MARFI-633959 format. One line per field, with one value per residue (C-alpha): residue number from 1; residue in one letter; x, y negated, z. Coordinates in steps of 0.5 Angstrom, whole numbers. Layout:
REM MARFI-633959
n = [NUM,...]
res = [A,...]
east = [X,...]
north = [Y,...]
up = [Z,...]
//
This chain:
REM MARFI-633959
n = [1,2,3,4,5,6,7,8,9,10,11,12,13,14,15,16,17,18,19,20,21,22,23,24,25,26,27,28,29,30,31,32,33,34,35,36,37,38,39,40,41,42,43,44,45,46,47,48,49,50,51,52,53,54,55,56,57,58,59,60,61,62,63,64,65,66,67,68,69,70,71,72,73,74,75,76,77,78,79,80,81,82,83,84,85,86,87,88,89,90,91,92,93,94,95,96,97,98,99,100,101,102,103,104,105,106,107,108,109,110,111,112,113,114,115,116,117,118,119,120,121,122,123,124,125,126,127,128,129,130,131,132,133,134,135,136,137,138,139,140,141,142,143,144,145,146,147,148,149,150,151,152,153,154,155,156,157,158,159,160,161,162,163,164,165,166,167,168,169,170,171,172,173,174,175,176,177,178,179,180,181,182,183,184,185,186,187,188,189,190,191,192,193,194,195,196,197,198,199,200,201,202,203,204,205,206,207,208,209,210,211,212,213,214,215,216,217,218,219,220,221,222,223,224,225,226,227,228,229,230,231,232,233,234,235,236,237,238,239,240,241,242,243,244,245,246,247,248,249,250,251,252,253,254,255,256,257,258,259,260,261,262,263,264,265,266,267,268,269,270,271,272,273,274,275,276,277,278,279,280,281,282,283,284,285,286,287,288,289,290,291,292,293,294,295,296,297,298,299,300,301,302,303,304,305,306,307,308,309,310,311,312,313,314,315,316,317,318,319,320,321,322,323,324,325,326,327,328,329,330,331,332,333,334,335,336,337,338,339,340,341,342,343,344,345,346,347,348,349,350,351,352,353,354,355]
res = [X,X,X,X,X,X,X,X,X,X,X,X,X,X,X,X,X,X,X,X,X,X,X,X,X,X,X,X,X,X,X,X,X,X,X,X,X,X,X,X,X,X,X,X,X,X,X,X,X,X,X,X,X,X,X,X,X,X,X,X,X,X,X,X,X,X,X,X,X,X,X,X,X,X,X,X,X,X,X,X,X,X,X,X,X,X,X,X,X,X,X,X,X,X,X,X,X,X,X,X,X,X,X,X,X,X,X,X,X,X,X,X,X,X,X,X,X,X,X,X,X,X,X,X,X,X,X,X,X,X,X,X,X,X,X,X,X,X,X,X,X,X,X,X,X,X,X,X,X,X,X,X,X,X,X,X,X,X,X,X,X,X,X,X,X,X,X,X,X,X,X,X,X,X,X,X,X,X,X,X,X,X,X,X,X,X,X,X,X,X,X,X,X,X,X,X,X,X,X,X,X,X,X,X,X,X,X,X,X,X,X,X,X,X,X,X,X,X,X,X,X,X,X,X,X,X,X,X,X,X,X,X,X,X,X,X,X,X,X,X,X,X,X,X,X,X,X,X,X,X,X,X,X,X,X,X,X,X,X,X,X,X,X,X,X,X,X,X,X,X,X,X,X,X,X,X,X,X,X,X,X,X,X,X,X,X,X,X,X,X,X,X,X,X,X,X,X,X,X,X,X,X,X,X,X,X,X,X,X,X,X,X,X,X,X,X,X,X,X,X,X,X,X,X,X,X,X,X,X,X,X,X,X,X,X,X,X,X,X,X,X,X,X,X,X,X,X,X,X,X,X,X,X,X,X]
east = [84,88,95,99,103,110,107,105,112,115,111,112,117,118,121,125,128,135,136,138,145,147,152,158,163,169,172,171,171,177,183,186,184,183,187,194,198,202,208,206,210,207,203,201,194,190,183,181,174,172,174,180,185,191,196,198,206,209,205,202,196,192,189,183,186,181,179,172,169,162,159,156,161,159,163,164,170,173,180,182,185,180,185,191,190,188,189,187,183,179,183,178,180,187,194,196,203,206,207,214,218,212,208,201,198,195,187,182,182,175,178,178,180,179,182,185,186,180,183,181,183,181,176,175,168,169,173,174,180,185,192,199,197,190,185,178,173,170,162,163,170,174,173,179,184,182,183,185,181,179,171,170,163,157,155,160,157,163,164,171,175,173,166,164,163,158,160,157,161,158,162,159,161,167,164,164,159,160,154,157,152,146,147,150,156,161,163,168,166,170,175,182,182,175,176,182,183,180,185,185,190,195,197,200,194,191,184,179,174,168,162,165,161,160,155,157,154,154,160,160,166,172,177,184,187,182,183,188,195,194,197,202,205,210,211,215,222,222,217,219,221,227,232,228,229,236,243,248,254,253,252,252,244,239,231,228,220,220,227,233,239,246,252,256,260,257,251,245,243,237,237,234,237,233,234,230,226,223,225,223,225,225,232,233,237,243,246,244,247,244,248,246,251,257,261,260,258,252,245,243,236,230,227,220,218,217,221,228,234,238,234,236,239,233,228,225,226,223,228,226,231,229,233,230,236,239,242,242,239,243,242,241,245,244,251,252,253,254,247,243,236,232,224,219,223,219,220,216,219,219,218,219,214,212,218]
north = [-238,-244,-243,-249,-250,-249,-242,-241,-243,-239,-232,-233,-228,-233,-238,-233,-230,-233,-237,-233,-233,-238,-238,-243,-244,-241,-247,-254,-255,-260,-256,-250,-253,-246,-242,-240,-239,-233,-231,-235,-241,-248,-247,-240,-242,-249,-251,-255,-257,-254,-247,-243,-242,-237,-236,-230,-230,-229,-223,-224,-226,-233,-231,-234,-238,-234,-227,-224,-218,-217,-221,-222,-225,-227,-230,-230,-229,-229,-227,-231,-225,-222,-217,-216,-213,-218,-216,-219,-217,-219,-215,-214,-214,-215,-217,-224,-222,-218,-210,-208,-208,-211,-217,-214,-213,-208,-207,-205,-208,-210,-209,-215,-212,-213,-209,-204,-197,-192,-186,-181,-185,-192,-197,-204,-204,-205,-199,-200,-197,-197,-200,-201,-196,-198,-192,-191,-186,-187,-186,-181,-176,-178,-174,-172,-174,-170,-174,-181,-186,-190,-190,-191,-195,-191,-196,-200,-207,-211,-216,-217,-222,-229,-228,-229,-223,-224,-220,-219,-215,-213,-211,-209,-204,-201,-200,-204,-204,-208,-210,-212,-216,-215,-208,-204,-199,-197,-197,-194,-193,-191,-197,-198,-204,-206,-213,-218,-223,-224,-225,-226,-223,-225,-220,-222,-225,-232,-231,-236,-236,-240,-240,-236,-237,-232,-230,-228,-222,-220,-217,-210,-211,-207,-204,-207,-201,-203,-210,-213,-216,-223,-230,-232,-238,-234,-237,-235,-239,-241,-239,-232,-234,-239,-240,-246,-247,-244,-245,-240,-241,-240,-233,-230,-229,-229,-228,-223,-220,-223,-220,-224,-220,-221,-220,-219,-225,-230,-231,-234,-240,-244,-251,-253,-252,-248,-248,-243,-238,-232,-229,-223,-220,-213,-210,-204,-199,-204,-207,-214,-218,-225,-231,-237,-243,-242,-239,-234,-227,-224,-223,-216,-214,-210,-205,-204,-197,-191,-194,-191,-192,-191,-192,-189,-193,-197,-195,-202,-203,-209,-213,-218,-223,-228,-233,-236,-240,-244,-251,-254,-253,-249,-246,-239,-234,-227,-224,-222,-214,-211,-209,-212,-214,-218,-220,-222,-227,-230,-235,-238,-243,-242,-249,-249,-244,-240,-235]
up = [248,245,244,243,237,241,243,236,234,239,238,230,227,222,227,230,224,222,217,210,208,203,197,197,191,192,188,188,181,181,185,188,195,199,195,196,190,193,188,182,179,179,172,173,176,174,174,168,167,173,170,174,169,169,164,166,168,173,175,181,185,188,194,198,205,209,210,208,210,208,202,195,190,184,178,170,167,160,157,151,147,142,139,144,151,156,163,170,176,183,189,195,202,200,205,205,202,196,197,197,191,187,185,187,194,198,196,192,185,181,173,169,162,155,148,152,148,149,153,158,165,165,161,159,163,170,174,181,185,190,189,193,199,200,200,198,196,188,188,182,182,176,170,168,174,180,186,183,187,181,179,171,170,168,162,158,159,159,153,149,149,148,151,158,163,169,175,182,187,193,199,205,211,207,200,194,189,182,177,170,166,171,172,177,174,179,186,192,199,205,204,208,209,209,211,208,203,196,190,183,179,174,169,163,159,159,163,165,171,173,177,183,189,195,200,207,210,218,220,222,227,223,228,227,223,217,217,212,214,216,213,219,215,210,203,197,196,189,183,182,174,175,181,183,191,190,189,185,181,174,171,178,179,173,174,170,171,178,180,182,179,182,177,184,183,189,194,193,197,199,197,203,210,215,223,226,221,219,212,209,202,198,195,190,195,195,201,202,207,210,213,216,214,210,216,221,222,217,220,221,218,221,216,218,221,216,211,209,212,206,200,194,188,185,191,194,201,205,210,215,219,224,227,234,237,232,234,227,221,215,208,208,204,201,199,193,191,184,181,187,185,190,189,194,198,203,209,214,219,227,231,239,242,236,236]
//
């Protein structure tokens, strides 16, 4: 009996098989389209001759606009430092905004490091570990620090400063495997989160990235509690290195290591006026009053569940303020207080119907 060509195609396993996943570039070679400079200055990240370059300052991260779950990522990286320590990293399944009181994000870090002094807890050759409250189980227990969620590589395969290294990172079903220059050397499993953003780290040294591409793999539909916090439109005010985006009396505030430090004289006021908005910021244990406009009562701040209601001096706490019923745009002022330090000042504007 003859089968028609149509019938053969219908019955053919090849015809039934889905197209295999394909790799796509994560950078267009020209600019940072598709990426968010979360807490860096304008010059912290750039694309030069098809290569992504960070100068390392201020410390922080550049993340994808999109969240990823299961994937294979390949990239090449090179630190410029040939003698001094060069530090950077790739964050996997990261949150959209920084951790409370710090410049980094919750996620799993794949280390990008050179010239770090030899010791018994970290290496220059592809450590994988949890940061900022994320969780994971190392493929091998840490050899010297019991319980440390850090997998040290099985071999020393990474090259030093001034040379390109190739990483392949496979993230699947909450597990990460790292291949350094062609061979798997480290990994973790049981990660939380196991879906989130991918991010590159600026950590005080110039580092270059090229040939960054990703192949997405089928989802395993993780539960909501295993998904990183999503981008809902918060963007940093200013650049964490200067008072750009703010107005203040001379010597009333200074910026140091990403912290806005108050002399106790006068408040810190946004250069832009806002109508309805949601603001969050971190303070170091001292009071932090917020006002919308020059006059009127202060706005109360909300502290997320689980945070200390009466923090100790120096203990960072995140505050949130939301205004939804303003009739006109006004500047926002953070009141002065002696020894007050603030960081991670982020805002999103609210429009009608989006409160």
